[in-house]
Structures are given as C-alpha cells and as structure tokens.
N, C-alpha and C positions, 0 to 999 in steps of 0.2 A: 402938618408942620413936623410931626415926629418922623414921618417918612423922609422928609428932607434932611433932618439932622442925622438920621441913621445913615442915609446914603452918603452924606458928606463925610461922616466918620469912616465909612468903608473906603471911600475914595482916598481919604487922607492916608489910611493905612496902606492902601495899594500903591500910592505914589511913593511913600517912604520906602516900602519894601522893594519896589521895582528899582528905585534909584540905587539902593544898596546892592542889589543883585547885578545891575548893569555895571556898577563899579568893580564888582568882583568877577564879572564875566559869566554869571550864572543865570542869565535871563531865560535861556531855553529851559533850564531846570524848573524855573518858576512856572512856565507854561504847563509842564507835565505834572506839577504837584498841586496847583491851585485851580479851582473852577473859575478862572477868569474868563470873561466874555470874549467873543470872537469877532469875526470880521463882518458882522451883520450888515447887510446892505438893505437899506430901507427904501421902499418904493415911494416915489413921489408922483406917480401917474394916477390921478384920481384922488378923491378925498377919503382917507382912512385914518382911524385913530391909532395910537401907539399900541393898543391892545390887539390890533389886527396883524401886527408884524410878527411873523414866526421867528422862533429862536433856533439857532444852528446847534448841531451836535458836535462834540469833539471829533476832529478829523485825524486820521492816522496816515503815516507815510507807508510806502510799500514795505519798508523794513520793520514796520510795526511800532516805530517810535512816534511820539506825539509830534505833529508838525508845528511849524511856526504860525499856522492859522489857528487862532484861539477860539474856543467855543463860546457862544453867548449863553449867559444864564442870568437869573434874577428876574424879579417881577417888573413889568413896565410901569413907568410913572405917568401921571397925567401930563398933557402937553406943556402946560405952563410951568409945572415943576421941572420938567426936563429942560426946557429952554433956560430957566434960571441956573440950573446946574451947568449947562453947556456954556453959558455966558461967563460963568465964574472961572472957566479954564481958559487962560489967555492963549492967543496964537504965539507960537515960538518966535522969539526975537531974532534968532540966528537966520542968516540968509538961506533961502530955499533954492538950491541949484536947479537949473533947467535940465530936464532929461535929455539924453542924447537922442537924436532923430532915429526913428525905426522905420526901415523900408522892408516890406514883406516881399520876398522874391519866391514865387511858387508857380505852380501850374495855374492856368486861368480858372478852372473850376474851384480849386482850393482858395484862390484869391477872392473869388466872389462869395464863397461861403464865409470867409473871414470878414469881408465887408458887411455882409448881412447880419452876422452875429454881433458885430460891433454896433451896427445901426439899431438893431433890436434893443441891445442893452442901453444905448444912448437914449432912445425914444421912450422906452418904458420906465427907465430909472429917472431920467431928468425931464421928461416931457418934451414938448416941441420948442425948445430953446437952445440956440446954438452954444451959448456960453456954458450952460449946464452940461450939454452933451459932450463938449470938448473935455471937460473935467472928468466925466465918467469914463470916456474912452481912454484917457491918459492912465487912469487907474488900471484898466484892463490890460493895457500894453505893459505897464510897470509890472504887473503880476506875471505876465507871460515871460518877462525877462529875468524874473527872480526864481531861484531854484526851489522855493517853498511852494510853488504853485504849478499847475499844469503848463505844458509847453506849446500849446496852440491857442489861438484866440477863442475858438468855439469851446474848447475844453475849459478854459478859464471862466467864460461866461456861464457855462452850464455845470460847473463843478457842484456836486451835491444835489443836482436837480431831481435825481431819482428818489430823493427822500423829501417828504412834505415839510420837514422842519430842518433840512440840512443844506438848503441851497445857499450859495454865497451871494447871488443876486436874486432878490426876492421874486422878481417877475417870472422867473423860470419855473417856479413851483407853486404859485398861489392862484393860478387861473387867469392871470392878467393877459396871457397870450390868446385868450378867447375873445378879447376885444379886437376890433379892426380899426386901426388908425387910418386917416385919410391917405390916399396915394401921395398927395403933395407932402404930407408930414414925413412919410417913409422916405421919399426922395431927398428931402432936406437932411434927414439923419444919415442917409447913405452918402451924401456929398461930404459931410463932416467925417464920416468913417473912412472914405476913400482918401481924403487929405491926410488923415492920421497915418494910414498905411503907406503913404508916399513920403513920410518924413516930417510932417507938421507936428509940432509939440505944443503942449499947453504948459508954459512955465509957471502958471499960477499955482498949480497943485504939485509941481515938482515930481518927486519920487514917492508920492502918496500911494499906499497899497490898500488903505481902508477908508471908508467914509460912512456916515450915517446922516439922516435928516436931523434938523435941530429940534424936532419935537420928541425925540427919544434920547435916552441917556444910558447906553450900554456901559457896563462896568469896565470893559476893555479900553474905553477911551482914556481912562486914567493912566494906563500903562504905555500909551503911545504918545508921540509928539504931534500936537495939533499944529498944522502948518498953514491951513487956508480955510476960508469960508466962501463958498460959491453959491449964491442964491440961498436955497434952504438946506444945502448940504455942508457938512463939516468934514474936512479931509485930514488924514493922519498918516504918519509913516513911523517905522520902527526907530527906536533909539539905538545907539551903538552902530557897530559895523553892518548889521543886517539892513539898516536904512540908508547906508551910504552908497553913492553911485557905483563904487566898485563891486557891490553885491549884485547889481543888475547886469549880469554878464552872460546870460544863457541865450542860446540861439533858438530860433523857431524850429519845430520838429519837421516841418516840410509839408505834411499832409493835414488838412483841416477835416475833422470828422463831420459827416452829415448829421444835422439835427432835425429829427422828424417833427419836433414841436414848432419849427419855423416853416415847415413846408406849406402851410396854409397862406402865409404872407409873402414868402420869398421863393421864386422859381429855383434859385441856386440850391435849395435844400430839398427839392423833390427828387425822389429816387429815379434816376434815368440810366438805363443799361450802358449807354455810350458816354456817360458823364466824364469818366476819366480819360476817354480817348480824345475828347475835345481840347484838352489842355495843351498838348504839344509840349514844347520846351518851357523852361523857366521864364517868367515874365514878372513885371512889377508896374505899379502905378507911378505916375510922375506928377509933381506939382507944377502948375502953370507959373511962369515968372520966376523971379528970384526970391524964394521964401526965406533964405538966410538961415535955415536950420533952427537956431534958437531964438530968432527974432520974433517969433509968435506964429499964430495960425493964419494961413491965408483964408480970407472970408469965403464961406460956402455960398454957392449960388442958389438962391431960393427958386430959381427957374430951371434947375437942372432937369434934363429930360429923363424919363424913365428908361430903364434898360430892357423893358419888354416892348418890342416894336410890333406894329400892326402892318399888314400888307396894304397895298393900294386898293382903292375901291373897285377898280376895274379888273385887276388881276391878282389873284391870291398868291401867286408865285413871285411877285415883285414887291420889294420894300424900298421906299424912298424916304429917308429919315434924317432927323437931326441928331448929332452925336452929343452925349452928355458932356458938360463942361468938365475939364480936368481928366477925362478918360485917356489913358495912355494909348498911343497908336498901336503898341504891341498887342493890345487887347481887342482891337477892331475885329480880327478874324473870329475870336471866341464869341463876341457879341453877334456877329453875322451868322455864325454856325448855330447859335442857340435860336436865333430868329427863324432861320430856314428849317430847322428841325429835320424831319424825315422827308422833306420834299425832294423828289428826284431831279427837279429843275428849279433853280432859284436864282434871282438877281437881287443883290443887296447893294443899294447905292446910298452913300451917307455924306452929309455936309456938316460943317461947323456953323453954328448960328441957326436962328429960327426960320430963316427964309430958304426955301428949297422947292424944287418942282414936286408935284404930287402925282403926276401921271407921265407915262411914256407917250411919245418920244420926248427926251430932254433936249433943250436947245444947246448949241455949241458953247455958249458962255456958261451954261450950267455945268456942262461936262468938264470944262476947264477949271471951274472952281470946286468941283467935287473933291472931297477929302479921301474917300475910300470906295473901292468897288470890289464886290465879291460875287463870284459866279459858280454855281453848281450846275454841271452839265453831265448827263449820263454817259456821254461819249468820252469824257475825260477821266483820267485815273483818280484825280483828287480835285477839290475845289481850287479855284484860282483867286488869289487875293492881290490887289494892286492899290498902292498908296499914292497920294499926292505928295511927291518928294520935295515940293517947294515948302510944304508944311512939316513933313516928317522925314528925316534922313533914313535911308535904308541901306543895308550893307551891299545889296546887289541892285544894279540899275534895272534889271529885269522885273523888280518888284514895284517899279513906278508905273503910273498910269501910261497907257499906250502912247499918247501924244508927247509924253516926257521921255519915255525910253527910246523913242526914235531919234531924239536929239543927241 
C-alpha cells in the first residue's frame, strides 16, 4: 500500500510539473533535467512479469542534446498495482486525429526489409492478433515520421538494440528473436505490415509514439497524453506541438538497413551480394480496393501466400505459384528474381488465387489467366518480365503477356 501511495504522489508531482512546463514551453528542458522514464516498449509475446522488462537508458541526439525519447527509471510494480495505477489515468477526452497515410516508395529489397522489420515488431510485441499488430505498426510509422526518432522503419524498430537495457522495442534485445513463430503467423503479420506501408492507417491510436502493457506503470506515462487502450497495451502521445500532426513531417531516408538479428526468420535480411542490384527503380506496395485513406485498415488475409516460393516437383528451374494478396504488380519481378536466385535458366509463372497448374505444360486457359511470367535465359542480356495487362496496367505494351501484346 505504501508503494502505491508513494507512486501516486510521484505521479501527481510529475503531472503538475509537466502541465506547468508545457504551458511555459519548457517541456524539453524537463526531459533533460529530470530522470523521467522513457519510451519503454513492453513485450506481450509470452508470459513475463513486470520484473522481466528491461529499462531503457537516456538517449542522446547526434548533437549531444537529450532527445525527446525519455529514459525509463524506477522500480517496477506488481502487476495488479500497475493495473490500478494505469486505470486511474483516464484516456484523453479530446479527439484523436487519424494519421496521414504513409506509402513507402523505395527499391524492392529496401521495401521488403521494411515489411519484415514491421512484421517482426508487430508479431513479437502484440502477438498473433491483427488488432494489436495494427496499433504497434502505427506507432513505428509515427516514430519514423517524427524528427525525434530514426528515419527508417528498421532503425526505429531496432533503436538501442545494441544495448541490453537500451532497446526501444523489448523484443530486439531480450532474446525473444530466438523463438520461431509459425510460418502462418509470420505471414499474417507481413500482410498487416504490407498494408500499412501501402497507406493503411490505424486511427485508434492516432499519432501515438509510446505504449506499454497495462501490467507495468512507467513513470513517463504521467507526462504524456493517454489516448487509447488496445487489448493489453496503453498508447500515448506527447502533449503540445510535439504531439500534433504538423510535427510528423519527416520523409523516409530511402534505404532500409539490413538487420542481422532477423536473418534467421526473414530472407530479406540475409546478406546477399546482389541484394541491392535486384531492386531496380523505386517501387511501392498498393492496397487492394478503395481503402479511403483514413477510413480504417483493410482486413489482412489470413491465407496470404508466403513470399518464399518453391520450384515444381519435376523441374527445379520452374516455379508455378500463387501471388500473395495485396502484392503490388511492380514487385512481381523482385519476387521472381529472389525465387530464381542464381539459376542460369529459370521460368517463374504466377497466378492470383489458390488455383493454378503445378506442372508444365500449362493449358491455354491457364496461360490466358496467368498474372505474371518471368524468364531467365542465358542467351538473353537480362531477364524478361511480362504482366497480364488486363489485371495490371503497364506503361509499355511490350510488357504485356505475348497473347496481349500482339493485339
């Protein structure tokens, strides 16, 4: 009981002090003078007590000034004590504006690395639940767009991961990545990540930049605005101008760093000499249908096909596959190139939907409904890619399947 009363007193002082400093425009000074807790991201993948959650160290900007990411400090409370304290802090009554849609335009390798960093954060932080994953992903994207944080998806997710007690997202430094989620769970998380990078938003958490589970009570929660509760996570944004939409104005850096910690689970983060050459020009994911920007998130497909394709049983140089739902046609060549690998001769044939032929020769009707064809031939200078232009418009008619280009 004494711990609860002391913690309440500390929170009361923190709330009063922050309110006064916000009014006087000195909130950043407060961060640099007081050991207020930070952005602590609590892991909800598996059963762990509050005492298992590491605390972050103060972060510094490149200029040596304390950043707006506040350090975590203080002793953890028992779960029920923390829940009581969290319940006593109401969700802000003011309206939570929906974030502006974010569409990542980058090379294909960079795009896939971003997808997989987001998917890892979503799965290991929120578990295999779409609602929780959307909220976590929105926080990552919000941080990317805010000047107080790194300016790539992967750098945001892995910020501080080189220190055992400095990571912003706990799963990156506590050994959670040694677990192996099911392939189906990974694909579901990737589907949610792909939609977010194609412009889908989660208006529930708005411009939240911080969250924690409801069984911990970090001191920093008293200095931020509590704006949402999603499953077992509570979401916060900064008070004042730092938390307003205008502050989230920074562009993506363009290149996503490779994360060796993800190489065991994701092909996109394995070191490959030709990785950057596969990317070609700038590309982006697209959402199927009319998502309406701020109208919500398009539902992820639980049956989305993996992006790691297997060759046919009879010929190791032939791929006849289903395309993942929501995959941009601009990314078909990158997917085919990754499947073909170093093969000197390769045929990659892809269809939308689960039904497709599994062996050559394909019937005339199968060829007419094929969505994409990719051929690697040693006699040609470069691979040849052809799209079904009835499904995907191309700038050049020569990029259409042969029976369409002849028309």
